[in-house]
C-alpha positions as CSV (number, residue, x, y, z in Angstrom):
1,M,93.2,55.3,87.4
2,A,92.5,59.0,86.8
3,D,89.8,59.0,89.4
4,L,92.2,57.5,91.9
5,L,94.8,60.1,91.2
6,N,92.2,62.9,91.4
7,K,91.0,61.7,94.8
8,L,94.6,61.3,96.0
9,E,95.4,64.9,94.9
10,E,92.3,66.2,96.6
11,S,93.2,64.4,99.8
12,I,96.7,65.8,99.9
13,M,95.5,69.3,99.2
14,A,92.9,69.1,101.9
15,E,95.5,68.0,104.4
16,N,98.5,70.1,103.8
17,H,98.6,72.0,100.6
18,F,96.0,74.7,100.6
19,I,97.3,77.0,97.8
20,V,97.7,80.8,98.4
21,T,99.2,82.7,95.6
22,T,99.7,86.3,94.6
23,T,99.1,85.4,90.9
24,E,95.7,85.2,89.2
25,H,96.3,81.8,87.6
26,I,97.4,78.4,89.1
27,P,99.2,76.4,86.4
28,G,97.2,73.3,85.5
29,K,94.2,74.3,87.5
30,D,90.8,75.6,86.4
31,Y,88.6,77.2,89.1
32,E,85.4,79.0,89.9
33,V,85.5,82.2,92.0
34,I,83.7,81.9,95.3
35,G,84.4,85.4,96.5
36,E,86.6,87.7,98.5
37,V,88.3,86.5,101.6
38,F,90.2,88.2,104.4
39,G,92.5,87.3,107.3
40,L,93.0,90.1,109.9
41,T,95.1,90.6,113.0
42,T,96.0,93.5,115.2
43,Q,99.1,93.5,117.4
44,S,99.9,95.9,120.2
45,K,103.4,97.2,120.9
46,N,104.6,96.7,124.4
47,V,106.6,98.9,126.8
48,V,109.9,96.9,126.3
49,R,109.6,97.2,122.5
50,N,108.8,100.9,122.8
51,I,111.9,101.6,124.9
52,G,114.1,99.6,122.5
53,A,112.5,101.3,119.5
54,G,113.1,104.7,121.1
55,L,116.8,103.9,121.5
56,K,117.1,102.5,118.0
57,N,115.4,105.6,116.7
58,I,118.2,107.7,118.2
59,V,121.1,105.7,116.9
60,G,119.5,104.3,113.7
61,G,119.1,100.7,112.4
62,E,116.5,98.0,112.2
63,I,114.1,97.7,115.1
64,K,114.2,93.9,115.3
65,D,111.4,93.5,117.8
66,Y,109.0,95.5,115.6
67,T,110.1,93.5,112.5
68,K,109.4,90.3,114.4
69,M,106.0,91.6,115.5
70,L,105.1,92.5,111.9
71,D,106.3,89.1,110.6
72,E,104.2,87.3,113.2
73,A,101.2,89.5,112.3
74,R,101.7,88.7,108.6
75,N,101.8,85.0,109.2
76,T,98.8,85.1,111.5
77,S,96.8,87.0,108.9
78,V,97.7,84.4,106.2
79,D,96.7,81.6,108.5
80,R,93.3,83.3,109.2
81,L,92.9,83.9,105.4
82,K,93.3,80.2,104.8
83,E,90.9,79.3,107.6
84,N,88.2,81.7,106.3
85,A,88.7,80.5,102.7
86,Q,88.3,76.8,103.8
87,K,85.1,77.7,105.7
88,M,83.8,79.1,102.4
89,G,84.6,75.7,100.7
90,A,87.6,77.1,98.8
91,D,90.5,75.0,97.5
92,A,92.8,78.0,97.1
93,V,93.2,81.8,97.3
94,V,94.4,83.7,94.3
95,M,95.5,87.3,94.0
96,M,96.5,87.5,97.7
97,R,97.7,90.8,98.9
98,F,98.7,92.5,102.2
99,D,97.7,95.8,103.8
100,S,98.8,97.2,107.1
101,G,98.4,100.3,109.2
102,S,98.7,101.8,112.6
103,I,95.8,102.1,114.9
104,G,96.1,104.8,117.6
105,G,99.9,104.7,117.4
106,D,100.4,101.7,119.6
107,M,98.8,99.0,117.5
108,Q,99.6,97.6,114.1
109,S,96.9,96.0,111.9
110,V,97.7,93.5,109.1
111,A,95.2,92.3,106.6
112,A,95.7,89.5,104.1
113,Y,93.1,89.4,101.4
114,G,92.4,87.7,98.1
115,T,89.9,85.7,96.0
116,A,88.7,82.4,97.3
117,V,88.4,79.8,94.5
118,K,87.1,76.2,94.1
119,F,88.8,73.9,91.6
120,V,86.6,72.4,88.9
């Protein structure tokens, strides 16, 4: 029965539940470290966003188009992190972090990174 439950758990995790956590430990799981893993994306600002941002800069307030762009970039970087970790044979990523920065003033780069691990 335990073998059946383990196989079912592995099947579910492989399908939908790849774990990405900012913590070092996953409760109830032992794992071996595979190595570092990254997910990267770079987004460019467009003319419409720049005009809107310029106006917001004058009057103040949140620049929602930029916020949306950064949110999309963050989600894309996490998706790529998961893809890269799975290519390495990982079951999860622990200690996930983000980093971001501007490139040339008109582009925003977002990196998701962490440690790829395999459950034992």
